[in-house]
N, C-alpha and C positions, 0 to 999 in steps of 0.2 A: 452467480448471475452477473453477466457483464453489465457494467453500469451501476451496480449496487454501491451504495455509499454508507459508511458508518464511521463513527468516532469511537475512540476507546474512552468510555466514561466510567464513573464510579457506580457501584451497585445501587447507591441511593438514587442517582439520576435514572438509572435503568428501571428501578422499581416504580418511581413516579411516572415515567413514560409509559410503563405497562398499565398502571392504574388509570391514567388519564387517556390513554390511547393516542397520545400525541408526542412528538419529539421536537424540541426546539431546534431551529436551523442555525447551526454555528459550526465553526471549524471545517472538517472535511465534508460536511453535508452541503456546503455551498461551492459554487464554481470558483469563487475567489480563494477559498480555503484549500482547493485542490491544485492551485498553481504551484508548479515545482520551483523550489529555490535551491536545489542541489541537482547537478547533472553528474551522474556516475557512469563512466564508460568502462565496460568490462572487455578486456582484450585477452582472450584465451581461445584455444582450439578445442577445449573440453568443457562441456556444460557443467558448471559447478552445481553441487547439491543446493536446492532451494533454501534449506535451513542455514547453510553456511553463508550463502550470498545475502540472504535477508538479515542475518545477524551482523555481518560485517557492515552492510549499508546502514543498518539501524544504529550501530555503535557510533558511526561517523555523523550521520544526519541528525540524530537525537530527536529534537522537536520539529525538524524541517521536513519538507516533502520532497523525496528524491524522484528523479526521472532516470531510469536505467536504460542505457544504450549498449549496443555491441553484441547482444544475444540473438539478434534476428537471424544471423547466418547459421546459428546452432539449432534454432527452433524450426527451420524450414524442413518439412517432411517428417517432423516428429509426430508419432501417432500415440493415441492413448489405448490402454487396455493391454 
C-alpha cells in the first residue's frame, strides 16, 4: 500500500501492540523519522535485482534512512504481470 508506514520492532512490542490495538508513534511512523539522511544515486543501464540493491543500500545505510535516485529512467514503461 502506498503510504504505509512500519517500523522493524521486536516480537514483544508487536505482541503488545496486537493486544492493545494501538501502536506507539516513533521512528519511521513519524514524518520526522522518515526524512532521508542518505542519498544513494544508482548509475546503471540495467535494473538491478531488488534484493541486491536493497542489501547493498542496507549494508551502507545501516540505521539511516536512504533516498534512492537514478532508477526513474529504468522504471518508465515497466509493467507488472
